[in-house]
N, C-alpha and C positions, 0 to 999 in steps of 0.2 A: 591573455586569458589563461586561467589554470586548466590543467588537463588531468583526466583520470585515465590510467591505462587499465582498461577493463579486461576481464577474462573472456567475456562473451561478445564484446563489440569492438575490441581493440581500443586505440586511444580516442578519447572523446573530450573536446573542449567544452567548458561550461562557464557560466557567469556566477559569481558569488551570490548574486541576488536570487538565483534560481535554486540554491541549495535549501533543502528542507531540514530544519533543525529539530531533532528529537531529544529534548533535554534529559530524558531518562533512558534513551536508547530504545531498543525493542526487546521484548522478553527473550531471554537467552543470548541477546547481543547488546547488553546494556552499555558496553563501551563504544558501540557504533552510534554516533549521534548526528552524523551528517550524511544525507542521501540526495541523489538527484533522480528525478523522474525521467526515464527515457521512453519515448513513444514513437518507435519507428512506424511510419505509415503502413508498411507491408505487414506489420503484426497487429494492427488495430483490431479490436479495442484493447489489446494487452498493453499494460503499463509495467515497465521494469523499474524496480526501486533499487538503484545501484548505490552501494556504499562509496563515499568519496575516499575513504581511507584504505579500504580493503578491496582490492581489485576482483577477488573471487567471490565476494559477497553481493549477491543480487537476488532480489525476491521477485517472483512472477506474480502480478496482481491484475485484477480486472475492476473497472468501476462497479461498485456494488449494485447499481441499478441495472447493469447489464445482466448480472446474475439473478437478481430478484427485483423487478420493476416496482414492487409494492413494499420494498424493505422499509421497516419501521425503525428509524434511527432513535436510539436511546443513549444519552450521554449523562454521566454523573456531573454534579456540580464541580467537583474537583477537576475533572477532565475539561469542562468548559473553561475554567479559570486557567488551566495549563495551556490551553489553546489560545487564550486571550479573547475569548468570546463572551458576550454579555449574558449573564445568567437569566435575566428577565425575558430574553427573546429566544425562543427555541430555534436552533439553527436548522437550515434546510440544505440538503445535499444539492450542490450545484450553485447555490446562492452564496458564494464566498467560501464554501466548504467542499473539499474533495473527500470522497469516501471510497476506499479501495478494499477489496477482499483479497487476501493472500491465497494463492492457488497452490495446490499440491497435486502432483501427478504420481499415482501409485505404480507399482511394478507392472501391473497388468494393463496400464494405460488409462485407467479411470481418472477423471479430473474432478477434484473437489475444491470447494471454496470455503474459507473460514468466515462464516457470517456472524459467529459468536464474538469475534474480536477484530473488527475492521480497523484499518489504518485511516486516521482522520488528519486532514491537513487544512489549516487556516490559510487560504490562498493569499490573504492580504499581507501577512507577515511571515509566511513560510514556516510556521510552527506545526509540528506533527506529533502524533502519539498513536499507540495502538490501544484502542478503547475496549477493554474487556467488559462485556455486558454483565450486569448483576442478575438479570433474568436468564432463563434458558429456553426462550422461544425459538432460537436459532441454533444451528449446529456448527461445529468446526469442520464438519465433513459433508457439507451440502453439495450434492452432485451437480456438476455443471454439464449441460448438454451442448453439443455443437463443437466441442473441442476434443473429441475422443481421438483425433488423429495426431495430437501433440505427443511427440516422442519424449521419453524420460530424459534423454540427452539434450533436448532443446530447452528444458527449463533451467532457470538459474537456481543456484543453491541446491 
C-alpha cells in the first residue's frame, strides 16, 4: 500500500481507491489534486484533508451539518458536472455526497468555518471540488461553537 509521510500524523498508509481527486485543485493550491480524508476517532467530528503529495499540507474541516444542521446546499450546474452528479436530481448531503467546511483558527483562538465555499466530494467516484457559492447567504467566517479549546498549533496548514 502507498504511504504518505505527513507532518501532523507521521506515516499513514492509504489505498488508491480512497484518494479524493480534485481536478482543479483547491483555490490557492491548484497544483494539489489528490487528498486523503483522515478521521481519527479521538478528533471526531474533525476531518483532516491531507495532501497526498505535500506532507505539510493538511486542511482542518468539519462536516458542514455539524456546523449548521440547516445548511442549504447550492451547487452550480458546472460543479455538478465536475463532480459527476446528475443535474436533474438535486444532491443531498450524506446521500452519496460529503460536504465539509474548512476551519480556520484565529490567533485569539476563535474557530471559524467557511460556509461560503464548502468542499464537496462525490463518494461514489471520489471526485471533489471546493464549490464557491454565487449567493452570499453564508460567510467564510461563520463562528463555530464548542471548539474554542483548539490551539492554533493543533490545526493543519
